[in-house]
N, C-alpha and C positions, 0 to 999 in steps of 0.2 A: 716532825720537822719538813723543809721543802728539798724535796731531793730532785735533782736534774740528771736525765739520762741522755749522753750523747751517743749515738748509734752510728758512726760512720760506714754504712751500707753500702753495698753496689749501685743502686741505684739514688739514693738519696744520703743527706747527711741531716740528721732528725737529731731535734735537743725535747725530749718530752718532761713537763715540769710536773711531778706531783706533789700533793701534801697526804704524808704518810708518818704512821706509826706503828711499832709491832703489833700483830693482832687487829689489827684492822684491812679493810681494803684500802690499796693507793687510791687519792680523787686527783683525776686531772684537772690542772690547774693552767698550761699555757703550754701550746705546741709552736716550734719554730722550726721548719725544715725548709731546704732549698735542695734543687736538683740538681747532682753531680756528674752520675752515671759514671764513677770508677771503671765498672768493668769493660766501658767502652772506649776506655782514656789507657787501656794497657798497649806500646808498642808491639812489634810483629817478634820483639825479645821475651815480650811478656812483663816490662817494665811500666809503673806507672811514670811519664813522661815531666819535665820540669813544669811544662805550663799546667799540669794537671795538679802535681805537689803544692804549685802556687795558689791555684784554685781551693785547694781541701784546706791550706793553711789560713786563707781568706775566709772561709766557710765557717773555719771552725774558731776562727776570734771574732767571727759575727755571732755565733751560738753562744759563746761564752757571755757577750756581750748581754744578750738576752736573759741569759741566765742569771748575772748581775742585777740586770731591771727589774727582776720578777723576785728578786729574795732567796734565791736558791743558796741552801749553804752546804750543800756537799754536789757535786757532778761526778757522778759514773760514766766514765767513758770507755767505749769499747769500739771494734773493728771488725768486720767479718769477712767474707771470702776475696773480694776485690783486693784489700791493702795484703789480705793472709796468703793469696798465692803469687802478688807482684815478685818478679824477681829482684827488686830493689825494693823490698819491703824493710830491711832495718835503717836503710839510709832514710824513707820517708818518714820513721818512726822516730828516727832520732832529728830531724829536720823540724818536724811537727811540734816534738817538745821544746827545743830549743827558740822556737818562733813565738808557742803561744804557753807552753809551759805544760801542756796537757801530754801525759803519759798514756797512750792508749793500749789497752790489753785486746790482744788479738785472740779473738776467739776460735778455738780448734771446732771443726764444723760438728762433731757430734757434741761439743759443749752447746752450740747452736740449738742444736736438735732438742736436748735434753732441757735446755731453759725454756723453750717454746714448751716442748712438754708440761711442766709444771707449770706454768701459766695458763693452759687448757685446763689441767687439772683442779687448780684452783677453780677458775671459771666455772665448769661444769660439776666440781663435787665429785664425791665418793659414790654417790649414787648412780654415775656413769659408768660405773664400771672398768673392764677394760677399752684403753682409748686407742685407736690408732690415729695420729696427728701428723698432719700432711703441710707443708710451709713452703712455698716456690717464692723464691727472693731474686733479686737481681743477678745475682750469681752461683745460687746453688740450691737445690731441693733438700729441704729436711724430712726426715720420716723418723718416727719413734711410737713406740706402743708399750704398753704396762696398765698395772694395775695399781701401782702406788704412784707417787710422786716423784721417783726416780724410775726411767724406762726400764724395761727388760731388754729392748732395745734401741741404738741410734744410731742411723747414719746421715753422712752428707752425702750429696752427690753432685757435681759439678753440672747441674741443669738448670740453671736458674735462666730466668725469661730474658735477661739482658745481655748476659753472655753467648745462649744460643742465637739473638737475635741478630748479634753482631758477626757471629761466625758461619752460621749457616744460612741465612734470610735477606740477602743483600736487596733483594728485588724490591717493588713498590708499585703495584703487588709483589711478592715473592712467587718465584719461576714455581710450577707446580710438583718439579722433579727436586727441587730444594727444600721444598715441603714433604715431600716421601721419605727422602735422605733425613731429615734431621727425625721425622714421626720412626725412623726403624732406629734411628742412633738413640734416642730417648728411652723407647720402649726396651732396648737391650740393655742399656744401663740400669733401668728401673728392675727388669727381669732376674737379674744377677743377684739381688739383695731379697727379691720376694721369700725365700728360704727363711732369713734369716726369722722373719715375724712371722711366718704362718705356722711355724713350729710351736707357737705357743696359744694355737687355735684362734678362732675367729673373735675380732673385737667385738663389744657389745654398742659402743658406738664410734662414729669415725667422723672427725672434726678437721674442720681446713684454716690456716690464718694466712694473711697478709695479703698486701692490694690485688695481685693478681687474683686471688681466687674470690676476692671480694668483689671486683669488676666484672668477673665470669658470673658467679650468682647475680648481680646486679642486670645484666645485660637477657640473663635467662630466667627473670621476672621477681627477684627478691624484691623486699623491700629498700627505698633509698634511704642511704646513711641519715637523714634528715630526720627519721623516724624515729632514732635512738638506740643505742645500744640493747637495750631488753628486747628489739623483736626479733624473734627467731628468723634467721634466714638460710635456706638450703640451697644446693646444688644436685639436682638430679643428673644421673649419666647422660641419660637418656636425652634431656635439652643439652649438655655440651657436646653430645655426639653428633645434634642436628644443629648447632654453631659453629663449627669447627670449619666444617667448608664454606660455609658463609662467610667465616673472617678471613678466610684464604686468599677468597677472590675480592675481599674489599683493599683500597688502598688506606694509608696509614691515615689520611685526612679524613676517609669516610667512618672507620674503625673510632674516632676522636667524635663523632657525631652520635654514639651510640649513648643510650645513657649509663651515668656513673664512670665514664672512662676519659681519665683527663688528657688532654692534649699530651704531656711527656711520657704518659704509660702506653700510646695508643700504638706506637711501632713495636712494641713488645707485647703486644695481646695474642697473639697466633702462636708464637712461642710458648708462651703459658698456660695458652688452651691446648696444645698438644702434648705438654708433660702432666699436665693435669688429667687431661682423657685417657694416658696412658697408665700414668698410676691409679686411678679409677677402675682402668681394667683389671689390669695385673693383679690388684688386690681383690677385685669381685664387688667392689662398691657401687651399691647400686644409689645410694644417696647418702650426703655429706651435710654437715652443719658449719657455718661461719663463726669462728670463735672471736670477737672483739679484742680479746690479750694475745700477745705472741712475745717475740723475744726479748723486745723494751720491757714489759712488765715482767719478762721471769727475771731480768735482773734485778730489777726493783726487789720484787720478793725474795729472792736471795737474798740480798743484801738487808732487808726486815730482821728474814730468819737470824740472822748472823747479829744482829744489835742486841743491847740490854731493853727488855719492856720498861 
């Protein structure tokens, strides 16, 4: 069957269309996405404003039209941290349902981590052994660890690249004192969780998902996306540590000129790099591998697992 996953994230609203059936890997057929940056549309009280909800409704309507055009039989809609943490989330969800017919499932943070872990496990297989999975989104950082398809530990931290950029790095380029403050904050948040994972022992394989990690790997020399999904892409902590001060001294426009960095994500790259560097350092990771599958694929795989063959 042809499924659509509608991901209302902190940065983008992304419809991924796949051809899928139980027992087979989902084959991507179409991708429709639009940048919305919900994480940056929250007002001082933590609510998504009227204009932001208007834009969200319009973007979802566009995505539904794309799904219809591509022959999607069922759409699996979900929302992540930006909607989850908005103080007016119930009102936003009610309006989305009333005007589009879509009932968004708001994923808890640890569910995000678990579904992303499932996708990484299926991608790398059992031979990868104990996996540590890191995922930096627009609103949150997800960390999961385990040997099986269900992780032994999974957490979500409010360390998304969009959230941190809006709250901590107002300058262009950012002020060095703001950068140091964010670095301290990110590392303190991550450090509180390290013990939950290290008690299970060292991972056999460390992987990362998300646009932030892909862009960091690309500027550090990883293969271009045009070279395909099956090219191994790695990010070394040594390379990342060399890039962080360079990114700190760049303007948003200068970052957008870097290979693989989109104009819309350039402003968030430094915050994402600080979180990635802190996570790799505190977990003792020298090298991680980029996983092409992430949360959306995890949602599809979970759906297929519950379908009759």
